[in-house]
py3Dmol code that shows the C-alpha trace and the ligand (Angstrom):
import py3Dmol

protein = """\
ATOM      1  CA  MET A   1      -6.215 -21.888  16.132  1.00  0.00           C
ATOM      2  CA  ARG A   2      -2.701 -21.746  17.699  1.00  0.00           C
ATOM      3  CA  PRO A   3      -1.984 -18.480  19.393  1.00  0.00           C
ATOM      4  CA  ASP A   4       1.063 -17.923  17.060  1.00  0.00           C
ATOM      5  CA  ALA A   5      -0.982 -18.931  13.848  1.00  0.00           C
ATOM      6  CA  PRO A   6      -0.156 -16.801  10.771  1.00  0.00           C
ATOM      7  CA  ILE A   7      -2.415 -13.835  10.032  1.00  0.00           C
ATOM      8  CA  LEU A   8      -2.638 -12.686   6.447  1.00  0.00           C
ATOM      9  CA  ARG A   9      -4.794  -9.914   4.878  1.00  0.00           C
ATOM     10  CA  PHE A  10      -6.450  -9.006   1.625  1.00  0.00           C
ATOM     11  CA  ALA A  11      -6.540  -5.287   1.281  1.00  0.00           C
ATOM     12  CA  PRO A  12      -8.445  -3.898  -1.704  1.00  0.00           C
ATOM     13  CA  SER A  13      -9.001  -0.235  -2.495  1.00  0.00           C
ATOM     14  CA  PRO A  14     -12.681   0.501  -3.211  1.00  0.00           C
ATOM     15  CA  ASN A  15     -12.209   2.693  -6.273  1.00  0.00           C
ATOM     16  CA  GLY A  16     -13.493   0.245  -8.866  1.00  0.00           C
ATOM     17  CA  ARG A  17     -15.011  -3.210  -9.103  1.00  0.00           C
ATOM     18  CA  LEU A  18     -12.764  -6.268  -8.394  1.00  0.00           C
ATOM     19  CA  HIS A  19     -11.250  -8.024 -11.510  1.00  0.00           C
ATOM     20  CA  LEU A  20      -9.408 -11.328 -11.923  1.00  0.00           C
ATOM     21  CA  GLY A  21      -6.240  -9.832 -10.576  1.00  0.00           C
ATOM     22  CA  HIS A  22      -7.869  -9.099  -7.284  1.00  0.00           C
ATOM     23  CA  ALA A  23      -9.597 -12.482  -7.290  1.00  0.00           C
ATOM     24  CA  TYR A  24      -6.216 -14.195  -7.770  1.00  0.00           C
ATOM     25  CA  SER A  25      -4.683 -12.194  -4.841  1.00  0.00           C
ATOM     26  CA  ALA A  26      -7.695 -12.883  -2.541  1.00  0.00           C
ATOM     27  CA  LEU A  27      -7.721 -16.640  -3.311  1.00  0.00           C
ATOM     28  CA  LEU A  28      -3.992 -16.995  -2.903  1.00  0.00           C
ATOM     29  CA  ASN A  29      -4.150 -15.338   0.497  1.00  0.00           C
ATOM     30  CA  ASP A  30      -7.091 -17.458   1.499  1.00  0.00           C
ATOM     31  CA  ASP A  31      -5.230 -20.597   0.241  1.00  0.00           C
ATOM     32  CA  LEU A  32      -1.920 -19.812   1.988  1.00  0.00           C
ATOM     33  CA  ALA A  33      -3.685 -18.952   5.266  1.00  0.00           C
ATOM     34  CA  ARG A  34      -5.413 -22.251   5.289  1.00  0.00           C
ATOM     35  CA  ARG A  35      -2.275 -24.233   4.335  1.00  0.00           C
ATOM     36  CA  MET A  36      -0.388 -22.451   7.252  1.00  0.00           C
ATOM     37  CA  GLY A  37      -3.203 -23.029   9.683  1.00  0.00           C
ATOM     38  CA  GLY A  38      -3.879 -19.382  10.027  1.00  0.00           C
ATOM     39  CA  LEU A  39      -6.470 -16.924   8.891  1.00  0.00           C
ATOM     40  CA  CYS A  40      -6.909 -14.046   6.373  1.00  0.00           C
ATOM     41  CA  ARG A  41      -8.439 -10.707   7.397  1.00  0.00           C
ATOM     42  CA  LEU A  42     -10.112  -8.202   5.063  1.00  0.00           C
ATOM     43  CA  ARG A  43      -9.067  -4.551   5.166  1.00  0.00           C
ATOM     44  CA  ILE A  44     -10.737  -1.843   3.041  1.00  0.00           C
ATOM     45  CA  GLU A  45      -8.173   0.723   2.020  1.00  0.00           C
ATOM     46  CA  ASP A  46     -10.509   3.661   1.472  1.00  0.00           C
ATOM     47  CA  ILE A  47      -8.353   6.579   2.497  1.00  0.00           C
ATOM     48  CA  ASP A  48      -9.078   8.424  -0.828  1.00  0.00           C
ATOM     49  CA  PRO A  49     -12.077  10.563  -0.156  1.00  0.00           C
ATOM     50  CA  VAL A  50     -12.758  11.113  -3.739  1.00  0.00           C
ATOM     51  CA  ARG A  51     -12.274   7.716  -5.446  1.00  0.00           C
ATOM     52  CA  SER A  52     -13.560   5.497  -2.626  1.00  0.00           C
ATOM     53  CA  LYS A  53     -17.280   4.859  -2.699  1.00  0.00           C
ATOM     54  CA  PRO A  54     -19.431   3.107  -0.101  1.00  0.00           C
ATOM     55  CA  GLU A  55     -21.369   1.226  -2.734  1.00  0.00           C
ATOM     56  CA  LEU A  56     -18.044  -0.201  -4.047  1.00  0.00           C
ATOM     57  CA  VAL A  57     -17.163  -1.439  -0.596  1.00  0.00           C
ATOM     58  CA  GLU A  58     -20.521  -3.365  -0.501  1.00  0.00           C
ATOM     59  CA  ALA A  59     -19.853  -4.627  -4.070  1.00  0.00           C
ATOM     60  CA  ILE A  60     -16.363  -5.886  -3.069  1.00  0.00           C
ATOM     61  CA  VAL A  61     -17.652  -7.788  -0.063  1.00  0.00           C
ATOM     62  CA  ALA A  62     -20.393  -9.217  -2.299  1.00  0.00           C
ATOM     63  CA  ASP A  63     -17.996 -10.253  -5.125  1.00  0.00           C
ATOM     64  CA  LEU A  64     -15.715 -11.921  -2.516  1.00  0.00           C
ATOM     65  CA  ALA A  65     -18.658 -13.831  -0.994  1.00  0.00           C
ATOM     66  CA  TRP A  66     -19.670 -14.881  -4.490  1.00  0.00           C
ATOM     67  CA  LEU A  67     -16.179 -16.292  -4.896  1.00  0.00           C
ATOM     68  CA  GLY A  68     -16.769 -18.182  -1.639  1.00  0.00           C
ATOM     69  CA  LEU A  69     -14.573 -15.950   0.523  1.00  0.00           C
ATOM     70  CA  THR A  70     -15.677 -14.643   3.829  1.00  0.00           C
ATOM     71  CA  TYR A  71     -13.599 -12.929   6.530  1.00  0.00           C
ATOM     72  CA  PRO A  72     -13.463 -12.638  10.317  1.00  0.00           C
ATOM     73  CA  GLU A  73     -15.058  -9.605  11.866  1.00  0.00           C
ATOM     74  CA  PRO A  74     -14.250  -6.799  12.238  1.00  0.00           C
ATOM     75  CA  VAL A  75     -13.334  -5.838   8.727  1.00  0.00           C
ATOM     76  CA  ARG A  76     -11.042  -2.755   9.015  1.00  0.00           C
ATOM     77  CA  HIS A  77     -11.944   0.410   7.118  1.00  0.00           C
ATOM     78  CA  GLN A  78      -9.126   2.751   6.945  1.00  0.00           C
ATOM     79  CA  SER A  79     -11.283   5.788   6.486  1.00  0.00           C
ATOM     80  CA  ARG A  80     -12.470   5.285  10.223  1.00  0.00           C
ATOM     81  CA  HIS A  81      -9.011   5.459  11.618  1.00  0.00           C
ATOM     82  CA  MET A  82      -7.607   8.820  10.378  1.00  0.00           C
ATOM     83  CA  GLU A  83      -6.862   9.894  13.997  1.00  0.00           C
ATOM     84  CA  SER A  84      -4.546   7.001  14.481  1.00  0.00           C
ATOM     85  CA  TYR A  85      -2.759   7.840  11.174  1.00  0.00           C
ATOM     86  CA  ARG A  86      -2.574  11.552  12.218  1.00  0.00           C
ATOM     87  CA  ALA A  87      -0.905  10.540  15.485  1.00  0.00           C
ATOM     88  CA  THR A  88       1.511   8.288  13.735  1.00  0.00           C
ATOM     89  CA  LEU A  89       2.358  11.028  11.249  1.00  0.00           C
ATOM     90  CA  ARG A  90       2.902  13.450  14.279  1.00  0.00           C
ATOM     91  CA  ARG A  91       5.430  11.090  15.707  1.00  0.00           C
ATOM     92  CA  LEU A  92       7.542  11.330  12.658  1.00  0.00           C
ATOM     93  CA  ILE A  93       7.147  15.125  12.338  1.00  0.00           C
ATOM     94  CA  ASP A  94       8.067  15.624  15.971  1.00  0.00           C
ATOM     95  CA  ARG A  95      11.293  13.704  15.451  1.00  0.00           C
ATOM     96  CA  GLY A  96      12.258  15.827  12.441  1.00  0.00           C
ATOM     97  CA  LEU A  97      11.784  12.969   9.982  1.00  0.00           C
ATOM     98  CA  ALA A  98       9.024  14.565   7.934  1.00  0.00           C
ATOM     99  CA  TYR A  99       8.529  18.057   6.451  1.00  0.00           C
ATOM    100  CA  PRO A 100       5.643  19.801   4.796  1.00  0.00           C
ATOM    101  CA  CYS A 101       5.908  20.117   0.912  1.00  0.00           C
ATOM    102  CA  PHE A 102       3.991  22.936  -0.722  1.00  0.00           C
ATOM    103  CA  CYS A 103       4.975  22.043  -4.350  1.00  0.00           C
ATOM    104  CA  SER A 104       2.218  21.118  -6.874  1.00  0.00           C
ATOM    105  CA  ARG A 105       2.546  18.148  -9.096  1.00  0.00           C
ATOM    106  CA  GLY A 106       3.290  20.381 -12.049  1.00  0.00           C
ATOM    107  CA  GLN A 107       6.093  22.186 -10.194  1.00  0.00           C
ATOM    108  CA  ILE A 108       7.664  18.851  -9.228  1.00  0.00           C
ATOM    109  CA  ARG A 109       7.528  17.669 -12.798  1.00  0.00           C
ATOM    110  CA  ALA A 110       9.057  20.915 -14.080  1.00  0.00           C
ATOM    111  CA  GLN A 111      11.776  20.864 -11.268  1.00  0.00           C
ATOM    112  CA  ALA A 112      12.632  17.297 -11.964  1.00  0.00           C
ATOM    113  CA  ALA A 113      12.832  17.771 -15.850  1.00  0.00           C
ATOM    114  CA  ALA A 114      15.070  20.813 -15.349  1.00  0.00           C
ATOM    115  CA  SER A 115      17.505  18.937 -13.117  1.00  0.00           C
ATOM    116  CA  ALA A 116      20.485  17.382 -14.956  1.00  0.00           C
ATOM    117  CA  ASP A 117      19.885  13.870 -13.716  1.00  0.00           C
ATOM    118  CA  ASN A 118      15.996  13.746 -14.004  1.00  0.00           C
ATOM    119  CA  LEU A 119      15.737  10.648 -11.790  1.00  0.00           C
ATOM    120  CA  HIS A 120      12.584   8.547 -11.260  1.00  0.00           C
ATOM    121  CA  ASP A 121      11.259   6.479  -8.418  1.00  0.00           C
ATOM    122  CA  PRO A 122      10.504   2.672  -8.911  1.00  0.00           C
ATOM    123  CA  ASP A 123       6.941   3.588 -10.036  1.00  0.00           C
ATOM    124  CA  GLY A 124       8.395   5.854 -12.787  1.00  0.00           C
ATOM    125  CA  ALA A 125       7.364   9.161 -11.168  1.00  0.00           C
ATOM    126  CA  PRO A 126       9.923  11.962 -11.155  1.00  0.00           C
ATOM    127  CA  LEU A 127      12.017  11.923  -8.015  1.00  0.00           C
ATOM    128  CA  TYR A 128      11.213  14.782  -5.701  1.00  0.00           C
ATOM    129  CA  PRO A 129      14.285  17.163  -5.825  1.00  0.00           C
ATOM    130  CA  GLY A 130      13.855  18.085  -2.118  1.00  0.00           C
ATOM    131  CA  THR A 131      12.699  21.752  -2.883  1.00  0.00           C
ATOM    132  CA  CYS A 132      10.806  22.134   0.514  1.00  0.00           C
ATOM    133  CA  ARG A 133      13.354  20.184   2.600  1.00  0.00           C
ATOM    134  CA  GLY A 134      15.449  23.101   3.342  1.00  0.00           C
ATOM    135  CA  LEU A 135      12.760  25.811   3.736  1.00  0.00           C
ATOM    136  CA  ASP A 136      13.546  28.406   6.291  1.00  0.00           C
ATOM    137  CA  PRO A 137      11.702  27.298   9.524  1.00  0.00           C
ATOM    138  CA  ALA A 138      10.075  30.685   9.970  1.00  0.00           C
ATOM    139  CA  ILE A 139       8.765  30.666   6.396  1.00  0.00           C
ATOM    140  CA  ARG A 140       7.548  27.059   6.751  1.00  0.00           C
ATOM    141  CA  ALA A 141       5.742  27.982   9.970  1.00  0.00           C
ATOM    142  CA  GLU A 142       4.128  30.927   8.275  1.00  0.00           C
ATOM    143  CA  ARG A 143       2.938  28.996   5.255  1.00  0.00           C
ATOM    144  CA  LEU A 144       1.523  26.252   7.523  1.00  0.00           C
ATOM    145  CA  ALA A 145      -0.272  28.851   9.674  1.00  0.00           C
ATOM    146  CA  SER A 146      -1.751  30.443   6.586  1.00  0.00           C
ATOM    147  CA  GLY A 147      -3.400  27.176   5.726  1.00  0.00           C
ATOM    148  CA  GLU A 148      -1.503  26.667   2.374  1.00  0.00           C
ATOM    149  CA  PRO A 149      -2.182  23.212   1.045  1.00  0.00           C
ATOM    150  CA  HIS A 150       0.648  20.859   1.575  1.00  0.00           C
ATOM    151  CA  THR A 151       1.571  17.124   1.705  1.00  0.00           C
ATOM    152  CA  TRP A 152       4.056  15.671   4.296  1.00  0.00           C
ATOM    153  CA  ARG A 153       7.313  14.041   2.960  1.00  0.00           C
ATOM    154  CA  LEU A 154       9.641  11.717   4.632  1.00  0.00           C
ATOM    155  CA  ASP A 155      13.113  13.156   4.977  1.00  0.00           C
ATOM    156  CA  THR A 156      14.705   9.989   3.822  1.00  0.00           C
ATOM    157  CA  THR A 157      18.307  10.923   4.579  1.00  0.00           C
ATOM    158  CA  ALA A 158      17.289  11.849   8.176  1.00  0.00           C
ATOM    159  CA  ALA A 159      15.177   8.679   8.293  1.00  0.00           C
ATOM    160  CA  LEU A 160      17.878   6.427   7.084  1.00  0.00           C
ATOM    161  CA  ARG A 161      20.345   7.991   9.646  1.00  0.00           C
ATOM    162  CA  CYS A 162      17.836   7.220  12.449  1.00  0.00           C
ATOM    163  CA  ALA A 163      16.823   3.778  11.221  1.00  0.00           C
ATOM    164  CA  GLY A 164      20.261   2.624  10.475  1.00  0.00           C
ATOM    165  CA  HIS A 165      21.388   1.749   6.954  1.00  0.00           C
ATOM    166  CA  ARG A 166      21.059  -2.074   6.993  1.00  0.00           C
ATOM    167  CA  LEU A 167      17.282  -2.736   6.345  1.00  0.00           C
ATOM    168  CA  SER A 168      15.978  -5.979   5.129  1.00  0.00           C
ATOM    169  CA  TYR A 169      12.925  -8.254   5.183  1.00  0.00           C
ATOM    170  CA  GLU A 170      12.221 -11.932   4.722  1.00  0.00           C
ATOM    171  CA  ALA A 171      10.468 -12.951   1.487  1.00  0.00           C
ATOM    172  CA  PHE A 172       8.691 -16.327   1.485  1.00  0.00           C
ATOM    173  CA  ASP A 173       7.781 -18.444  -1.422  1.00  0.00           C
ATOM    174  CA  GLY A 174       6.313 -21.844  -0.477  1.00  0.00           C
ATOM    175  CA  ALA A 175       8.676 -23.258   2.182  1.00  0.00           C
ATOM    176  CA  GLU A 176      11.590 -21.117   1.038  1.00  0.00           C
ATOM    177  CA  THR A 177      12.513 -17.902   2.875  1.00  0.00           C
ATOM    178  CA  ARG A 178      15.183 -15.432   1.690  1.00  0.00           C
ATOM    179  CA  LEU A 179      16.526 -12.210   3.085  1.00  0.00           C
ATOM    180  CA  VAL A 180      15.938  -9.191   0.835  1.00  0.00           C
ATOM    181  CA  VAL A 181      17.997  -6.058   1.265  1.00  0.00           C
ATOM    182  CA  ALA A 182      15.705  -2.989   1.273  1.00  0.00           C
ATOM    183  CA  ASP A 183      16.809   0.174  -0.486  1.00  0.00           C
ATOM    184  CA  PRO A 184      14.242   2.878   0.510  1.00  0.00           C
ATOM    185  CA  ALA A 185      16.481   5.630  -0.720  1.00  0.00           C
ATOM    186  CA  ARG A 186      15.421   4.920  -4.343  1.00  0.00           C
ATOM    187  CA  TRP A 187      12.076   6.414  -3.495  1.00  0.00           C
ATOM    188  CA  GLY A 188      13.572   9.788  -2.403  1.00  0.00           C
ATOM    189  CA  ASP A 189      11.549  11.901  -0.098  1.00  0.00           C
ATOM    190  CA  THR A 190       8.197  10.141  -0.472  1.00  0.00           C
ATOM    191  CA  VAL A 191       4.753  11.634   0.431  1.00  0.00           C
ATOM    192  CA  ILE A 192       3.646  10.016   3.628  1.00  0.00           C
ATOM    193  CA  ALA A 193       0.582  12.204   4.105  1.00  0.00           C
ATOM    194  CA  ARG A 194      -1.503  13.577   1.198  1.00  0.00           C
ATOM    195  CA  ARG A 195      -3.018  17.000   0.948  1.00  0.00           C
ATOM    196  CA  ASP A 196      -6.492  15.889   1.853  1.00  0.00           C
ATOM    197  CA  VAL A 197      -5.953  13.211   4.509  1.00  0.00           C
ATOM    198  CA  PRO A 198      -3.301  12.866   7.255  1.00  0.00           C
ATOM    199  CA  THR A 199      -1.925   9.680   5.745  1.00  0.00           C
ATOM    200  CA  SER A 200      -0.883   7.931   2.523  1.00  0.00           C
ATOM    201  CA  TYR A 201      -0.983   4.331   1.308  1.00  0.00           C
ATOM    202  CA  HIS A 202       2.464   3.784   2.730  1.00  0.00           C
ATOM    203  CA  LEU A 203       1.742   5.102   6.166  1.00  0.00           C
ATOM    204  CA  SER A 204      -1.579   3.492   6.573  1.00  0.00           C
ATOM    205  CA  VAL A 205      -0.423   0.072   5.410  1.00  0.00           C
ATOM    206  CA  VAL A 206       2.427  -0.088   7.719  1.00  0.00           C
ATOM    207  CA  HIS A 207       0.274   1.150  10.565  1.00  0.00           C
ATOM    208  CA  ASP A 208      -2.486  -1.268   9.951  1.00  0.00           C
ATOM    209  CA  ASP A 209      -0.316  -4.383   9.256  1.00  0.00           C
ATOM    210  CA  ALA A 210       0.871  -3.926  12.786  1.00  0.00           C
ATOM    211  CA  GLU A 211      -2.519  -2.969  14.227  1.00  0.00           C
ATOM    212  CA  GLN A 212      -4.024  -6.111  12.707  1.00  0.00           C
ATOM    213  CA  ALA A 213      -1.015  -8.261  13.818  1.00  0.00           C
ATOM    214  CA  ILE A 214      -0.336  -9.296  10.156  1.00  0.00           C
ATOM    215  CA  THR A 215       2.531 -11.895  10.062  1.00  0.00           C
ATOM    216  CA  HIS A 216       2.436 -12.600   6.294  1.00  0.00           C
ATOM    217  CA  VAL A 217       1.772 -10.039   3.604  1.00  0.00           C
ATOM    218  CA  VAL A 218       0.810 -11.594   0.228  1.00  0.00           C
ATOM    219  CA  ARG A 219       0.251  -9.069  -2.573  1.00  0.00           C
ATOM    220  CA  GLY A 220       1.098  -8.301  -6.147  1.00  0.00           C
ATOM    221  CA  GLN A 221       4.581  -7.778  -7.601  1.00  0.00           C
ATOM    222  CA  ASP A 222       3.597  -4.178  -8.498  1.00  0.00           C
ATOM    223  CA  LEU A 223       4.069  -3.419  -4.781  1.00  0.00           C
ATOM    224  CA  GLU A 224       7.383  -5.203  -4.260  1.00  0.00           C
ATOM    225  CA  ALA A 225       9.497  -2.029  -4.573  1.00  0.00           C
ATOM    226  CA  ALA A 226       7.235  -0.254  -2.032  1.00  0.00           C
ATOM    227  CA  THR A 227       8.104  -2.885   0.623  1.00  0.00           C
ATOM    228  CA  ASP A 228      11.613  -1.179   0.923  1.00  0.00           C
ATOM    229  CA  LEU A 229       9.827   1.937   2.135  1.00  0.00           C
ATOM    230  CA  HIS A 230       7.497  -0.021   4.403  1.00  0.00           C
ATOM    231  CA  VAL A 231      10.432  -1.641   6.104  1.00  0.00           C
ATOM    232  CA  LEU A 232      11.936   1.667   6.745  1.00  0.00           C
ATOM    233  CA  LEU A 233       8.773   3.063   8.222  1.00  0.00           C
ATOM    234  CA  GLN A 234       8.403  -0.022  10.426  1.00  0.00           C
ATOM    235  CA  ARG A 235      11.867   0.499  11.748  1.00  0.00           C
ATOM    236  CA  LEU A 236      11.183   4.256  12.457  1.00  0.00           C
ATOM    237  CA  LEU A 237       7.925   3.409  14.143  1.00  0.00           C
ATOM    238  CA  ASP A 238       9.179   0.503  16.026  1.00  0.00           C
ATOM    239  CA  LEU A 239       6.699  -1.869  14.372  1.00  0.00           C
ATOM    240  CA  PRO A 240       7.278  -5.512  13.485  1.00  0.00           C
ATOM    241  CA  THR A 241       8.159  -6.436   9.862  1.00  0.00           C
ATOM    242  CA  PRO A 242       5.944  -9.180   8.558  1.00  0.00           C
ATOM    243  CA  ARG A 243       7.112 -11.740   5.981  1.00  0.00           C
ATOM    244  CA  TYR A 244       6.358 -10.840   2.400  1.00  0.00           C
ATOM    245  CA  HIS A 245       5.312 -12.759  -0.778  1.00  0.00           C
ATOM    246  CA  HIS A 246       4.933 -10.672  -3.953  1.00  0.00           C
ATOM    247  CA  HIS A 247       2.920 -12.819  -6.370  1.00  0.00           C
ATOM    248  CA  ALA A 248       2.970 -12.482 -10.270  1.00  0.00           C
ATOM    249  CA  LEU A 249       0.271 -10.320 -11.738  1.00  0.00           C
ATOM    250  CA  ILE A 250      -2.647 -11.663 -13.827  1.00  0.00           C
ATOM    251  CA  LEU A 251      -2.216  -9.988 -17.194  1.00  0.00           C
ATOM    252  CA  ASP A 252      -4.668  -9.336 -19.980  1.00  0.00           C
ATOM    253  CA  PRO A 253      -4.214 -10.995 -23.378  1.00  0.00           C
ATOM    254  CA  GLY A 254      -2.069  -8.024 -24.489  1.00  0.00           C
ATOM    255  CA  GLY A 255       0.323  -8.638 -21.564  1.00  0.00           C
ATOM    256  CA  GLU A 256      -0.837  -5.503 -19.674  1.00  0.00           C
ATOM    257  CA  LYS A 257      -1.765  -5.288 -15.945  1.00  0.00           C
ATOM    258  CA  LEU A 258      -5.561  -5.648 -15.569  1.00  0.00           C
ATOM    259  CA  ALA A 259      -7.237  -2.290 -14.907  1.00  0.00           C
ATOM    260  CA  LYS A 260     -10.633  -0.857 -15.112  1.00  0.00           C
ATOM    261  CA  SER A 261      -9.225   2.076 -17.195  1.00  0.00           C
ATOM    262  CA  ARG A 262      -8.165  -0.450 -19.792  1.00  0.00           C
ATOM    263  CA  GLY A 263     -11.545  -1.986 -20.005  1.00  0.00           C
ATOM    264  CA  SER A 264     -10.634  -5.173 -18.094  1.00  0.00           C
ATOM    265  CA  GLN A 265     -13.691  -7.288 -17.285  1.00  0.00           C
ATOM    266  CA  SER A 266     -14.811  -7.036 -13.696  1.00  0.00           C
ATOM    267  CA  LEU A 267     -15.847 -10.133 -11.655  1.00  0.00           C
ATOM    268  CA  ALA A 268     -19.447  -8.653 -11.838  1.00  0.00           C
ATOM    269  CA  ASP A 269     -19.163  -8.581 -15.690  1.00  0.00           C
ATOM    270  CA  LEU A 270     -17.974 -12.227 -15.765  1.00  0.00           C
ATOM    271  CA  ARG A 271     -20.815 -13.229 -13.434  1.00  0.00           C
ATOM    272  CA  GLN A 272     -23.306 -11.499 -15.627  1.00  0.00           C
ATOM    273  CA  ALA A 273     -21.851 -13.313 -18.624  1.00  0.00           C
ATOM    274  CA  GLY A 274     -22.676 -16.592 -16.789  1.00  0.00           C
ATOM    275  CA  VAL A 275     -19.250 -17.461 -15.579  1.00  0.00           C
ATOM    276  CA  THR A 276     -19.405 -19.443 -12.390  1.00  0.00           C
ATOM    277  CA  PRO A 277     -17.104 -18.954  -9.253  1.00  0.00           C
ATOM    278  CA  GLU A 278     -15.882 -22.508  -9.802  1.00  0.00           C
ATOM    279  CA  ALA A 279     -14.753 -21.563 -13.310  1.00  0.00           C
ATOM    280  CA  ILE A 280     -12.950 -18.541 -11.995  1.00  0.00           C
ATOM    281  CA  ARG A 281     -11.145 -20.625  -9.388  1.00  0.00           C
ATOM    282  CA  ALA A 282     -10.190 -23.193 -11.974  1.00  0.00           C
ATOM    283  CA  ARG A 283      -8.971 -20.543 -14.408  1.00  0.00           C
ATOM    284  CA  LEU A 284      -6.861 -18.994 -11.638  1.00  0.00           C
ATOM    285  CA  GLY A 285      -5.332 -22.391 -10.576  1.00  0.00           C
ATOM    286  CA  PHE A 286      -7.394 -22.907  -7.335  1.00  0.00           C
ATOM    287  CA  ALA A 287      -9.560 -25.765  -8.520  1.00  0.00           C
TER     288      ALA A 287
END
"""
ligand_1 = """\
10
LIG
N -4.868 -1.426 -1.473
C -3.842 -1.882 -2.362
C -4.436 -2.205 -3.714
O -5.647 -2.386 -3.868
C -3.098 -3.143 -1.819
C -2.205 -2.831 -0.703
C -1.412 -3.967 -0.109
O -1.723 -5.154 -0.343
O -0.455 -3.632 0.454
O -3.666 -2.155 -4.672
"""
view = py3Dmol.view(width=600, height=400)
view.addModel(protein, "pdb")
view.setStyle({"model": 0}, {"cartoon": {"style": "trace"}})
view.addModel(ligand_1, "xyz")
view.setStyle({"model": 1}, {"stick": {}})
view.zoomTo()
view.show()
């Protein structure tokens, strides 16, 4: 392989069995990596200590192998890299770009509903009104020292001042590339580290795409808006920005996104019902 060959990744979260939507994303990554003369890595996004289950990790690898997809070693497991994420978070805190937030979800919902504009982020969650941003430093230190549960939020205004306001990334679609202007401010002060682990999806994904030298990110359209935030974090942390392709989602017959909670059939269910990997590839357009 050329030293500058493209590197892609498939990055499932092991909190349920893979379904057709995952299969499409995995097959598309594999297909594009081959066409570009590169490779696709596997990353297990298991930062959630409650929802991620070791048996699901094994099942994911087995389902992918059943589809005919194998990956170069080592496979990255995010749960094994918490210290690296903690150090990355620390860099943002030390530069005054992140602050602890002691608000519960219920409090945030109530605060947002009470505010006149009641704004929402691109995922539809109430926009955090910034309650803990201006906490008195002495009170903040006291609450941290007492061990009060907290998340860490990006101070987006400070972050944008530091990163410069013109943020963009290259989106690719086949041979076409276009520049997309990123607007991370629409996420407000996002959580970059959860209560239970020193990271979040956003922080780990940005850290790991750089760590794994990913050049092309191929993932579902449901993550397109999050890319704005990822570009901001990359700029703040001095990490390269890969190219992005956000593919259409596979929907169920009712036009809804596939999800275990809506009873979507898993690849394992389909296999049990006698569906072959070839039939799945053909159904998803990879025959
Ligand atoms: N782990 C994420 C998911 O399963 C995908 C993350 C990504 O591709 O950036 O939805």
